C-alpha positions in Angstrom: 44.8 9.2 -6.1 46.0 10.8 -2.9 49.4 9.4 -1.7 49.8 9.6 2.2 52.8 9.3 4.2 53.2 8.6 7.5 56.4 10.0 9.2 57.2 7.7 12.6 59.5 7.6 15.2 61.1 4.8 14.4 59.0 2.8 17.2 55.5 2.7 15.1 54.8 6.1 17.0 53.0 8.5 14.3 54.2 11.9 14.3 52.8 13.5 11.2 50.6 12.4 8.1 50.9 14.0 4.5 48.6 13.7 2.0 50.3 14.4 -1.2 52.8 16.6 0.7 50.7 18.6 2.7 50.9 17.5 6.2 47.5 16.6 7.4 45.4 17.9 10.4 43.8 15.5 12.6 44.0 11.8 12.0 43.0 9.7 8.6 41.3 6.2 8.6 41.8 4.4 5.7 40.4 1.0 4.6 39.9 -1.2 2.2 37.4 -0.6 -0.6 35.1 -3.9 0.0 34.8 -2.7 3.8 32.3 0.1 1.9 30.5 -2.7 0.8 30.4 -5.1 3.6 29.0 -2.5 6.0 25.8 -1.8 4.1 25.5 -5.8 4.0 26.0 -6.7 8.0 23.4 -4.1 8.3 20.7 -5.3 6.5 21.5 -8.8 7.5 21.4 -7.7 11.2 18.2 -6.0 10.6 16.7 -9.1 9.0 17.9 -11.4 12.0 16.1 -8.7 14.2 12.4 -9.4 12.3 11.4 -12.0 14.6 7.9 -13.9 14.6 7.0 -12.3 17.7 8.2 -8.9 16.7 5.5 -6.1 17.7 4.0 -4.9 13.7 5.9 -1.6 13.9 9.1 -3.3 14.9 9.0 -5.2 12.0 8.2 -2.4 9.2 11.2 -0.5 11.2 13.8 -3.5 10.7 12.2 -4.8 7.1 12.8 -1.0 5.8 16.2 -0.6 7.1 17.5 -4.1 5.7 15.9 -3.4 2.4 17.6 -0.1 1.7 20.8 -1.3 3.0 20.7 -4.3 1.0 20.0 -2.1 -2.2 22.8 0.2 -1.1 25.3 -2.2 -0.8 24.5 -3.3 -4.1 24.8 -0.3 -5.9 28.4 0.5 -3.7 29.3 -2.8 -5.0 29.1 -2.2 -8.7 30.4 1.5 -7.7 33.7 0.3 -6.2 34.2 -3.2 -7.5 34.3 -1.6 -11.1 36.1 1.3 -10.6 39.0 -1.0 -9.4 38.3 -3.3 -12.3 38.5 -0.4 -14.8 41.7 0.6 -13.2 43.2 -3.0 -13.5 42.4 -3.5 -17.4 43.5 0.5 -17.8 39.9 0.7 -18.9 38.6 4.6 -18.6 35.2 3.9 -19.8 34.6 1.2 -17.2 36.0 3.7 -14.4 33.5 6.6 -15.8 30.8 4.8 -15.9 31.3 3.1 -12.4 31.9 6.9 -10.6 28.7 8.7 -12.6 24.7 8.8 -11.7 23.4 6.6 -14.4 20.4 4.9 -12.9 21.3 1.1 -11.6 20.0 -1.1 -14.6 22.6 1.0 -17.1 25.0 -0.2 -15.0 24.2 -3.4 -14.4 23.8 -3.9 -17.9 26.5 -2.0 -19.4 29.4 -2.6 -16.8 30.0 -6.6 -17.3 29.8 -5.9 -21.0 32.6 -3.3 -20.8 34.7 -4.9 -18.3 34.3 -8.6 -19.5 33.2 -8.5 -23.1 29.8 -10.5 -22.4 26.5 -9.6 -20.5 25.5 -11.6 -17.1 23.6 -14.9 -17.8 19.8 -13.7 -17.7 20.6 -10.4 -18.1 17.4 -9.4 -18.7 15.5 -10.9 -15.9 18.1 -8.8 -13.4 17.8 -5.7 -15.1 13.7 -6.1 -14.4 14.2 -7.6 -11.0 16.8 -4.8 -9.9 14.3 -2.1 -11.2 11.3 -3.1 -9.7 13.4 -2.9 -6.4 15.0 0.5 -6.7 11.4 1.7 -8.1 9.9 0.9 -4.2 13.5 2.3 -3.0 12.4 5.9 -4.9 9.1 5.6 -3.5 10.6 5.1 0.3 13.6 7.9 0.2 11.3 10.2 -2.1 7.9 9.6 -0.8 4.6 11.5 -1.9 1.7 12.3 -0.3 -1.4 10.9 -2.1 -4.7 11.2 0.2 -7.7 9.1 0.2 -11.0 9.6 2.3 -12.8 6.4 3.9 -16.7 6.6 4.8 -18.2 3.5 7.1 -21.2 4.0 9.0 -22.2 7.5 8.7 -18.5 8.5 9.3 -16.5 10.5 6.7 -12.8 10.4 7.2 -10.5 12.5 5.1 -6.6 12.6 4.5 -5.7 9.3 4.8 -3.0 7.9 3.2 -2.1 4.3 2.1 1.1 3.2 3.4 3.1 1.3 1.2 5.5 0.5 4.0 3.7 -2.6 5.4 4.9 -4.6 2.9 8.2 -4.6 5.0 6.7 -6.4 7.7 6.8 -9.4 5.6 10.1 -10.8 6.3 10.3 -13.5 3.1 9.7 -10.2 1.0 13.1 -8.5 2.8 14.7 -11.8 2.4 13.9 -12.3 -1.2 15.1 -8.9 -2.1 18.7 -9.5 0.0 18.9 -13.0 -2.0 18.1 -10.9 -5.9 21.2 -8.1 -4.6 23.7 -11.3 -3.4 22.4 -12.9 -7.0 23.7 -10.3 -9.0 27.4 -10.1 -7.0 27.7 -13.9 -7.3 27.2 -13.8 -10.9 29.7 -11.2 -11.6 32.0 -12.9 -9.6 31.6 -15.8 -11.8 31.6 -13.9 -15.2 35.1 -11.8 -13.7 36.8 -15.7 -13.3 37.8 -13.8 -10.4 41.3 -16.0 -8.8 38.9 -15.8 -5.5 35.3 -16.2 -6.9 35.1 -19.2 -4.5 34.9 -16.2 -2.0 33.9 -13.5 -4.2 30.7 -13.1 -2.3 32.3 -13.6 1.1 34.8 -10.7 0.4 32.3 -8.4 -0.9 29.3 -8.9 1.4 30.7 -10.7 4.4 28.2 -13.6 3.7 29.3 -17.3 2.8 29.3 -18.3 -0.6 27.7 -21.6 -0.4 24.5 -22.8 0.2 24.8 -23.5 3.5 25.9 -20.3 4.9 23.8 -17.9 2.8 21.0 -19.9 4.0 21.6 -19.4 7.6 22.4 -15.4 6.9 18.7 -15.2 5.4 16.9 -17.3 8.0 15.7 -20.0 5.7 16.1 -23.3 5.0 19.7 -24.6 3.0 18.6 -25.6 -0.8 14.9 -23.7 -0.6 14.2 -21.3 -3.7 
């Protein structure tokens, strides 16, 4: 773990920054680990809020894509960052190793809670299945493959067309549902951790409130709706 020392002139003005005893060139920005995760979820919610009823179709797709991708990026960042911290606190190198490696998302979701807390999450298999479904769609977005089609109508033939799977992101409810699944995973982990801040756990990691009303407001749905 790098160790930073700030040399000041006594009035608060920084004269030099040292990293592990070596003077650092230029400034350094240090933040709390949860800020990494919160940035993704802030972007997801902001783009979701832009999906207005009267938005143009292409705009809906752009905002929906960004909301979907940022929500999943936030979930993956949460698993990596949070369980790395848990591994350090519990002195569990196996938890740190799994949090830091590149294993599939559902593998981490299955094994990290078991290793850290001694038990799977409630409805673990269902969570794994849904997260895998979302990440398969994510893979098709970030690693697109061209599959061309042809179309014939009224004697006219057109080749080299594609069926665009991105249309699903014009659906605000689909994008909200994806974000809800990400938040559900984080909430379940907060409960499993018996964290002293568990009543603020989701808010701490995502900027979104933990209660039904605040989450519903952020997601643009009626409180209590499923």
